[in-house]
C-alpha positions as CSV (number, residue, x, y, z in Angstrom):
1,X,110.4,90.3,94.1
2,X,110.1,88.3,97.1
3,X,107.3,88.8,99.9
4,X,109.9,90.2,102.3
5,X,110.8,93.0,100.1
6,X,109.9,96.7,101.8
7,X,106.8,97.9,101.4
8,X,107.9,101.6,101.4
9,X,111.5,101.8,100.4
10,X,113.3,105.3,100.5
11,X,112.6,107.3,97.7
12,X,116.1,108.1,97.0
13,X,117.0,104.4,96.6
14,X,114.7,104.1,93.6
15,X,115.1,107.4,91.9
16,X,119.0,107.2,92.1
17,X,118.8,104.2,89.9
18,X,115.4,105.3,87.7
19,X,115.2,107.7,84.8
20,X,113.0,110.4,85.3
21,X,109.6,109.3,86.1
22,X,106.4,109.2,83.6
23,X,103.2,110.3,84.9
24,X,99.9,108.8,84.5
25,X,96.5,108.9,86.8
26,X,96.1,105.1,86.9
27,X,98.6,102.3,86.5
28,X,97.2,99.1,85.9
29,X,99.7,96.0,86.2
30,X,98.3,93.0,84.5
31,X,96.6,93.0,80.8
32,X,94.6,90.1,81.5
33,X,90.5,90.3,81.3
34,X,90.6,92.4,84.7
35,X,93.1,94.9,83.7
36,X,91.7,95.5,80.1
37,X,88.2,95.6,81.3
38,X,89.3,98.4,83.8
39,X,91.3,100.3,81.3
40,X,88.6,100.3,79.2
41,X,86.4,101.9,81.8
42,X,88.8,104.3,82.9
43,X,89.4,105.0,79.0
44,X,85.8,105.8,78.4
45,X,85.8,108.1,81.8
46,X,88.5,110.0,80.0
47,X,91.2,108.9,82.6
48,X,94.8,108.9,81.5
49,X,95.6,105.1,82.0
50,X,98.8,103.2,81.6
51,X,98.6,99.5,81.7
52,X,101.9,97.1,81.6
53,X,102.0,93.3,81.1
54,X,105.0,91.4,81.8
55,X,104.6,89.2,78.8
56,X,105.5,90.4,75.4
57,X,102.1,89.7,74.2
58,X,98.3,88.6,75.4
59,X,98.2,85.2,76.7
60,X,96.4,82.9,74.2
61,X,96.7,79.4,76.0
62,X,93.5,77.7,77.6
63,X,91.7,79.8,80.0
64,X,88.1,80.5,81.0
65,X,85.1,79.1,79.3
66,X,82.3,80.7,80.9
67,X,81.1,84.4,80.8
68,X,77.9,85.2,83.2
69,X,75.0,87.9,82.5
70,X,76.7,90.0,85.0
71,X,80.0,90.1,83.0
72,X,78.4,90.3,79.8
73,X,76.5,93.6,81.0
74,X,79.8,94.9,82.0
75,X,81.2,94.4,78.4
76,X,78.0,96.2,77.3
77,X,79.0,99.2,79.9
78,X,82.4,99.4,78.3
79,X,80.6,99.3,74.6
80,X,82.2,96.3,73.7
81,X,79.3,93.5,74.3
82,X,78.3,93.6,70.6
83,X,81.7,92.5,69.6
84,X,82.0,89.7,72.3
85,X,78.6,88.1,71.7
86,X,79.1,86.6,68.1
87,X,81.7,84.7,69.9
88,X,79.2,83.3,72.5
89,X,77.0,80.3,72.9
90,X,74.2,81.6,74.9
91,X,72.1,79.4,77.5
92,X,75.0,77.1,77.7
93,X,73.6,74.6,80.2
94,X,76.1,72.5,82.9
95,X,75.0,69.1,83.3
96,X,76.6,66.8,86.0
97,X,76.6,62.9,85.1
98,X,77.6,60.0,86.7
99,X,80.2,57.5,85.3
100,X,77.5,55.6,83.9
101,X,76.0,58.4,82.1
102,X,73.0,59.4,84.2
103,X,72.1,63.1,84.6
104,X,72.0,64.0,88.3
105,X,71.9,67.7,88.3
106,X,71.1,70.2,85.3
107,X,71.5,73.9,85.6
108,X,69.6,75.5,83.0
109,X,68.8,78.9,84.1
110,X,66.6,80.7,81.4
111,X,65.9,83.9,82.9
112,X,67.4,87.1,81.2
113,X,66.9,89.6,84.2
114,X,69.9,91.5,83.4
115,X,69.7,91.5,79.7
116,X,71.9,88.7,78.6
117,X,71.5,84.8,79.2
118,X,72.7,83.7,82.5
119,X,75.1,81.3,81.1
120,X,77.3,81.8,78.2
121,X,80.2,79.8,76.7
122,X,82.9,81.5,75.3
123,X,86.8,81.4,74.6
124,X,88.4,84.0,76.8
125,X,91.5,84.7,74.7
126,X,89.0,86.0,71.6
127,X,87.5,88.5,74.2
128,X,90.6,89.6,75.7
129,X,91.7,90.2,72.1
130,X,88.4,92.7,71.9
131,X,89.2,94.1,75.0
132,X,92.5,95.0,73.8
133,X,91.5,96.3,70.6
134,X,89.1,98.6,72.5
135,X,91.7,100.6,74.3
136,X,92.6,102.1,70.6
137,X,89.4,104.1,71.1
138,X,91.1,106.1,73.7
139,X,94.3,108.4,72.8
140,X,95.2,108.7,76.7
141,X,95.4,105.0,77.4
142,X,98.5,103.2,76.7
143,X,99.8,99.5,76.8
144,X,103.2,98.4,77.4
145,X,104.3,94.9,76.9
146,X,107.4,93.1,78.2
147,X,107.2,95.7,81.2
148,X,107.4,94.3,84.5
149,X,106.5,95.8,87.8
150,X,109.5,95.8,90.3
151,X,108.2,97.8,93.5
152,X,106.3,100.8,94.8
153,X,105.8,103.3,97.3
154,X,103.7,105.7,97.9
155,X,102.4,108.6,100.1
156,X,99.1,110.8,100.4
157,X,99.4,112.3,97.1
158,X,100.9,109.4,94.7
159,X,102.4,106.1,94.0
160,X,105.9,105.8,92.9
161,X,106.2,102.4,90.9
162,X,109.7,101.0,89.7
163,X,108.9,99.3,86.4
164,X,111.3,97.1,84.2
165,X,111.0,97.4,80.4
166,X,113.2,96.2,77.4
167,X,115.2,99.5,78.1
168,X,115.5,98.6,81.6
169,X,114.4,100.4,84.9
170,X,112.2,103.3,85.3
171,X,109.6,104.9,87.4
172,X,106.1,105.8,86.8
173,X,104.6,108.3,89.0
174,X,100.6,107.6,89.3
175,X,97.4,108.6,91.3
176,X,96.8,105.1,92.1
177,X,98.1,101.7,90.9
178,X,95.8,98.7,90.4
179,X,97.3,95.3,90.9
180,X,95.7,92.9,88.2
181,X,98.5,90.9,88.0
182,X,97.4,87.4,88.9
183,X,97.6,84.8,91.6
184,X,101.4,85.3,92.1
185,X,100.7,89.2,92.3
186,X,104.0,91.1,92.5
187,X,101.8,94.2,93.4
188,X,100.2,92.2,96.4
189,X,103.6,91.1,97.3
190,X,104.8,94.6,97.8
191,X,102.1,95.4,100.1
192,X,103.1,92.3,102.2
193,X,99.4,91.1,102.1
194,X,98.6,87.5,103.1
195,X,97.0,85.2,100.5
196,X,95.2,83.0,102.6
197,X,93.7,79.6,101.6
198,X,94.6,76.2,99.9
199,X,95.7,74.7,96.7
200,X,93.8,71.4,95.8
201,X,95.5,68.3,95.7
202,X,94.7,67.3,92.4
203,X,96.1,69.2,88.8
204,X,93.9,69.0,85.8
205,X,95.1,68.9,82.3
206,X,92.9,71.1,79.9
207,X,92.8,70.4,75.9
208,X,91.2,72.2,73.3
209,X,90.2,70.4,70.1
210,X,89.2,72.0,66.8
211,X,86.1,70.8,64.6
212,X,84.5,69.3,67.7
213,X,84.5,65.5,67.2
214,X,81.6,65.3,69.6
215,X,79.5,68.4,68.9
216,X,76.7,67.7,71.4
217,X,75.9,71.3,72.9
218,X,76.5,72.1,76.6
219,X,78.8,71.6,79.1
220,X,79.1,67.9,81.0
221,X,81.2,67.2,84.3
222,X,81.3,63.3,84.4
223,X,81.8,61.8,88.1
224,X,83.9,59.1,86.9
225,X,85.8,57.9,90.5
226,X,88.6,56.6,88.1
227,X,89.3,59.8,86.3
228,X,86.7,62.6,86.5
229,X,86.7,64.9,83.4
230,X,84.7,67.4,82.0
231,X,83.6,67.8,78.4
232,X,82.5,71.3,77.2
233,X,81.5,72.6,73.7
234,X,82.7,76.0,73.0
235,X,81.6,78.7,69.9
236,X,83.4,77.9,66.6
237,X,83.5,74.4,66.9
238,X,86.0,74.0,69.5
239,X,85.7,71.1,72.1
240,X,87.1,71.5,75.8
241,X,88.4,68.5,77.8
242,X,89.4,68.5,81.3
243,X,91.0,65.5,83.0
244,X,92.0,65.0,86.5
245,X,95.8,64.6,86.5
246,X,96.9,61.2,88.7
247,X,99.9,61.1,90.8
248,X,103.2,60.6,89.3
249,X,101.6,62.1,86.0
250,X,103.9,65.3,84.8
251,X,103.2,67.7,82.1
252,X,106.1,66.4,80.6
253,X,104.2,62.9,80.5
254,X,101.3,64.3,78.6
255,X,103.5,65.7,76.0
256,X,103.8,62.2,74.2
257,X,101.4,61.6,71.8
258,X,100.3,57.9,72.7
259,X,99.4,59.4,76.2
260,X,97.2,62.0,74.8
261,X,95.6,59.1,72.4
262,X,95.0,57.0,75.4
263,X,93.5,59.9,77.5
264,X,91.0,61.0,74.5
265,X,90.0,57.5,73.9
266,X,87.9,57.9,76.9
267,X,85.7,60.4,75.3
268,X,85.9,60.3,71.6
269,X,86.1,57.2,69.1
270,X,89.4,58.3,66.9
271,X,91.5,60.0,69.3
272,X,94.2,59.8,66.6
273,X,92.4,62.0,64.3
274,X,91.5,64.7,66.7
275,X,93.3,67.9,65.9
276,X,94.7,69.5,69.0
277,X,95.0,73.2,69.5
278,X,96.5,73.8,73.1
279,X,96.8,71.8,76.0
280,X,98.0,72.9,79.3
281,X,98.1,71.4,83.3
282,X,96.5,73.7,85.9
283,X,96.2,73.8,90.0
284,X,93.0,74.5,91.5
285,X,93.4,77.5,94.1
286,X,91.1,78.7,96.4
287,X,92.7,81.9,98.0
288,X,91.7,85.3,99.4
289,X,93.8,88.4,99.8
290,X,93.5,89.9,103.6
291,X,92.8,93.4,101.8
292,X,91.9,94.8,98.7
293,X,93.5,98.3,99.1
294,X,96.2,99.9,100.7
295,X,96.3,103.4,100.5
296,X,96.3,104.3,96.7
297,X,97.1,100.7,95.7
298,X,94.3,98.3,94.9
299,X,94.2,94.8,94.1
300,X,91.6,93.0,91.6
301,X,90.8,89.8,89.8
302,X,93.1,86.7,90.5
303,X,95.5,89.4,92.6
304,X,92.6,89.5,95.1
305,X,91.1,86.1,95.0
306,X,91.6,82.9,93.3
307,X,88.7,79.9,93.1
308,X,88.4,76.5,91.5
309,X,86.6,76.6,88.2
310,X,83.5,74.6,89.0
311,X,81.1,77.3,88.7
312,X,83.1,79.5,86.2
313,X,83.0,82.2,88.8
314,X,87.2,82.9,88.6
315,X,86.8,85.1,85.3
316,X,83.3,86.6,86.3
317,X,84.4,87.5,89.8
318,X,87.4,89.5,88.3
319,X,85.0,91.2,85.9
320,X,82.9,92.1,88.9
321,X,85.9,93.8,90.5
322,X,86.3,95.7,87.4
323,X,82.6,96.8,87.2
324,X,82.9,98.0,90.8
325,X,85.9,99.8,91.0
326,X,86.2,101.3,87.4
327,X,83.6,104.4,87.9
328,X,84.6,104.8,91.6
329,X,88.1,104.9,90.6
330,X,87.4,107.5,87.9
331,X,85.3,109.9,89.9
332,X,87.9,109.7,92.6
333,X,90.9,110.6,89.7
334,X,88.9,113.3,88.6
335,X,88.0,115.1,91.8
336,X,84.2,114.5,91.5
337,X,83.8,112.1,94.6
338,X,86.6,111.9,97.6
339,X,89.3,108.9,98.2
340,X,86.8,107.4,100.9
341,X,84.8,106.4,98.2
342,X,87.4,103.5,97.4
343,X,86.9,101.8,101.1
344,X,83.8,100.9,99.4
345,X,85.4,98.7,97.0
346,X,86.5,96.4,99.3
347,X,83.9,96.2,101.6
348,X,81.8,95.4,98.8
349,X,83.6,92.9,97.0
350,X,85.5,91.0,99.4
351,X,82.6,89.3,101.4
352,X,81.0,88.2,97.7
353,X,84.2,86.9,96.3
354,X,84.5,84.6,99.5
355,X,81.2,83.3,99.0
356,X,81.7,82.4,95.4
357,X,85.2,80.7,96.5
358,X,83.1,78.7,99.1
359,X,80.5,77.7,96.4
360,X,83.3,76.6,93.9
361,X,85.0,74.9,96.4
362,X,81.7,73.0,97.5
363,X,80.6,71.9,94.0
364,X,84.1,70.7,93.6
365,X,83.7,68.4,96.6
366,X,80.5,67.1,95.1
367,X,82.0,66.4,91.5
368,X,85.1,64.9,93.0
369,X,84.7,63.9,96.4
370,X,87.8,63.6,98.7
371,X,86.7,59.7,99.4
372,X,85.7,57.3,96.7
373,X,82.8,55.8,99.0
374,X,81.2,59.3,98.8
375,X,80.8,58.7,95.0
376,X,78.1,56.1,95.7
377,X,76.5,58.2,98.3
378,X,76.2,61.1,96.3
379,X,74.7,59.0,93.2
380,X,72.0,57.4,95.6
381,X,71.1,60.7,97.4
382,X,70.7,62.7,94.1
383,X,68.2,59.8,93.0
384,X,66.0,60.7,95.4
385,X,66.5,64.4,95.6
386,X,65.8,64.6,91.6
387,X,62.1,63.6,92.7
388,X,62.1,66.7,94.6
389,X,60.4,69.2,92.2
390,X,61.6,72.3,94.7
391,X,65.2,70.9,94.5
392,X,65.0,70.6,90.9
393,X,64.0,74.2,90.3
394,X,66.7,75.3,92.8
395,X,69.3,73.7,90.4
396,X,67.7,74.2,87.1
397,X,67.3,78.2,88.0
398,X,70.8,78.6,89.3
399,X,69.1,79.6,92.6
400,X,72.3,78.4,94.8
401,X,74.6,81.1,93.3
402,X,75.1,83.9,95.8
403,X,74.2,87.2,94.0
404,X,75.8,90.3,95.0
405,X,74.1,92.4,97.7
406,X,75.9,95.2,99.7
407,X,74.2,96.1,103.0
408,X,77.2,98.8,103.1
409,X,79.4,100.9,101.0
410,X,77.6,103.2,98.4
411,X,74.1,102.3,99.7
412,X,71.2,104.0,101.3
413,X,69.1,101.2,103.4
414,X,65.3,101.6,102.6
415,X,62.8,102.0,105.8
416,X,60.0,100.8,103.4
417,X,58.9,97.2,103.1
418,X,60.9,94.0,104.1
419,X,64.4,94.6,104.5
420,X,64.8,90.8,103.2
421,X,63.4,91.6,99.6
422,X,64.8,95.2,99.7
423,X,66.4,95.9,96.2
424,X,68.8,98.3,97.7
425,X,72.3,97.1,97.0
426,X,71.3,94.5,94.3
427,X,71.6,94.7,90.7
428,X,68.6,96.7,88.9
429,X,67.1,94.7,85.8
430,X,67.7,95.2,82.4
431,X,64.6,94.7,80.5
432,X,64.2,95.9,76.7
433,X,62.7,99.3,76.6
434,X,61.5,102.0,73.8
435,X,63.1,105.4,73.3
436,X,61.2,108.4,72.3
437,X,62.3,107.7,68.6
438,X,60.7,104.6,68.7
439,X,63.6,102.4,69.0
440,X,63.8,99.6,71.3
441,X,66.8,99.0,73.0
442,X,68.2,97.2,76.2
443,X,68.1,99.8,79.1
444,X,71.6,100.5,79.8
445,X,72.0,101.7,76.5
446,X,69.7,104.9,77.4
447,X,71.8,105.4,80.8
448,X,75.1,105.1,79.2
449,X,78.2,104.9,82.0
450,X,76.5,107.1,84.2
451,X,74.4,107.3,87.4
452,X,70.7,107.4,87.0
453,X,67.3,108.4,89.1
454,X,64.5,106.7,87.6
455,X,61.0,107.0,88.7
456,X,57.9,105.0,87.4
457,X,55.4,107.4,85.6
458,X,56.3,110.8,87.1
459,X,59.1,113.2,86.9
460,X,62.2,111.7,89.3
461,X,63.6,115.4,90.2
462,X,60.1,117.6,90.5
463,X,60.4,117.5,94.4
464,X,64.4,117.4,94.5
465,X,65.8,120.4,95.7
466,X,67.8,122.6,93.3
467,X,71.7,122.1,94.9
468,X,71.1,118.3,94.9
469,X,70.0,118.6,91.0
470,X,73.0,120.2,90.4
471,X,75.3,117.4,92.3
472,X,73.7,114.6,89.9
473,X,74.2,116.5,87.1
474,X,77.6,117.4,87.7
475,X,78.0,113.8,88.1
476,X,76.4,113.0,84.7
477,X,73.4,111.5,86.2
478,X,70.4,110.7,83.6
479,X,67.0,111.2,85.0
480,X,64.6,108.7,83.4
481,X,60.7,108.7,83.6
482,X,59.4,105.2,82.7
483,X,55.6,104.8,81.3
484,X,53.6,102.0,79.9
485,X,54.8,101.6,76.5
486,X,51.5,102.7,74.7
487,X,51.6,106.1,76.7
488,X,55.2,107.1,75.4
489,X,55.1,110.4,73.7
490,X,51.7,111.4,74.7
491,X,50.4,114.2,76.8
492,X,47.1,114.6,78.8
493,X,44.4,117.1,77.5
494,X,44.6,120.4,79.0
495,X,41.0,120.9,78.7
496,X,40.5,118.4,81.2
497,X,42.7,120.6,83.7
498,X,45.6,118.2,83.6
499,X,49.2,120.1,83.4
500,X,51.4,119.3,80.3
501,X,54.4,120.8,81.6
502,X,57.5,119.2,79.5
503,X,59.8,117.1,81.5
504,X,62.8,119.3,81.0
505,X,66.1,117.1,81.0
506,X,64.2,114.1,81.8
507,X,64.5,111.0,79.3
508,X,61.0,109.0,79.0
509,X,61.2,105.5,78.0
510,X,58.6,103.1,77.2
511,X,58.1,99.7,79.3
512,X,57.8,97.4,76.2
513,X,57.8,94.0,78.2
514,X,56.0,95.0,81.7
515,X,59.1,94.1,83.5
516,X,59.6,97.7,84.7
517,X,56.1,97.7,86.0
518,X,56.4,94.5,87.6
519,X,59.6,95.7,89.5
520,X,57.9,99.1,90.5
521,X,54.9,97.2,91.8
522,X,56.7,95.0,93.9
523,X,58.5,97.7,96.1
524,X,56.7,100.7,97.7
525,X,59.0,103.3,96.8
526,X,58.8,104.5,93.1
527,X,62.3,106.2,92.7
528,X,65.2,104.5,91.9
529,X,69.1,105.9,92.5
530,X,71.2,103.6,90.1
531,X,75.0,103.5,90.3
532,X,77.2,103.2,87.0
533,X,77.7,99.6,88.0
534,X,73.8,99.3,87.9
535,X,73.5,98.2,91.4
536,X,70.5,100.0,93.2
537,X,72.4,102.6,95.7
538,X,68.5,103.8,97.0
539,X,64.8,103.9,96.6
540,X,62.6,106.9,97.8
541,X,59.0,108.1,97.3
542,X,58.7,110.9,95.1
543,X,58.5,113.7,98.1
544,X,61.8,112.1,100.0
545,X,64.1,112.3,97.1
546,X,66.2,115.2,98.3
547,X,66.9,113.5,101.8
548,X,67.7,110.4,100.1
549,X,69.8,112.1,97.7
550,X,72.0,113.9,100.7
551,X,72.5,110.8,102.3
552,X,74.0,109.2,99.4
553,X,75.9,112.2,98.5
554,X,77.5,111.7,102.1
555,X,78.4,107.7,101.6
556,X,79.6,108.9,98.3
557,X,82.2,111.2,99.8
558,X,80.7,113.8,97.7
559,X,82.2,117.3,98.1
560,X,80.3,120.0,96.6
561,X,82.2,122.7,94.7
562,X,80.2,125.9,95.9
563,X,80.6,127.9,92.6
564,X,79.6,125.2,90.1
565,X,76.9,124.3,92.4
566,X,75.5,127.4,92.5
567,X,75.6,128.0,88.7
568,X,74.2,124.8,88.1
569,X,71.3,125.1,90.3
570,X,70.3,128.4,89.1
571,X,70.2,127.2,85.5
572,X,68.0,124.3,86.8
573,X,65.8,126.5,88.6
574,X,65.3,128.5,85.2
575,X,64.4,125.4,83.4
């Protein structure tokens, strides 16, 4: 379909040529990592979902090789991290080398504040396969391969999408459509949206080799002005090489064995003995869709943004889209929150995607400068900067990476503390905690795919009005009281005048690492409202929880169901 095709063709033009419509709540176009992750999210929330893919099967050629801590946390959120983790290499450092082999920058983040190693190597087709197999858990989720998106029309109540499968054209009626169908997205084209940006002048050839002929760990970006290249150790003994393609070199040129041997001789001793798994030529694009939502149609992943590979954030940015959109779309479809909630998807995700694009472009220019003399300048400058401890820490700890922080959307700014250090709009930490049973787990395992209201050392809902408690219960929220680990399960002595009322409906956990104590100790408000994607939506003092809760209800587009709220409020009061 061309970009000039009509966005809203007359219904009769489509329906006349199509078979009767198949109905679903959400139609996802594209079975790449973003579409599969989103389908797993929606499946877990009980949303009837159809995912289509134009190819006859999942893609198995070279793709992303880095999955970060945020993405691993998302995989944990859909219940698949434990299956993906054995196919990763944690603590996968990134090192920039000069042509002579001098390391001028090494990125070695050793923190795990979100529960996982910040940098992990992986092989994307393996993770995609696990996400695909994960859909078998949900009888209400269906996937159709060899099925192409043709066009769509929408009104205030539905989207009617025309698809083409093995048996011809037919229509699907959906509440919402998500285009996760790549950089050439037909869904985006059907909306007539601009895809602004540029394509880098250089192409790169990606080569995967089995039984790693180098076998040193980590990822190396070699700034050779003659032909820059990348060498990366991947799980299961795979080595990834990426070489810049020179002018007049075509994909056909690289299909010749003698050419590949000559190319690999740059990095290994006996290239004729290397066993190639696959190879492919790529462009490096930097593009951003003008909008992420038009009515009932939304864009995610490469359909919404594309960035160069230099920080490994293209894949991870798409997974952030799925994490942000998954819970919102599910709760809107189920009628728990209003459609206005979906406006926050663009306001929260587009700006951060743009920042990641800018970072990736900048790193690419440092790695492969547009002018040869800049290689010499870079090498000289980095020799000096490496002598400055603060600069070294800045690189080692990956402080240059722009972390998501939302100042609008599903957030209520705090009036306490320094706004610059406010945790609102940022990801909450994920330390290991102890359940009442004694089991030590990552904190998200206690929360599940839900909202959470967390308090340090007290009952987070003791001062909350019953109607607000009922609202959070209707949304599936988990109420948590965090205690020092040594206090878990103990009660004060009534003989000393302490009240010993049980925390009915509140989960108590022990802070085994002291990280939660540190977190709460660095912020003046001791109650945290946590979204299902683990972003801090608000903080509050114990006595202001009702006011903050009502403010959050407003930004979430929550519409109370009076009968339900009244019933649940009575039940809570009776407890």
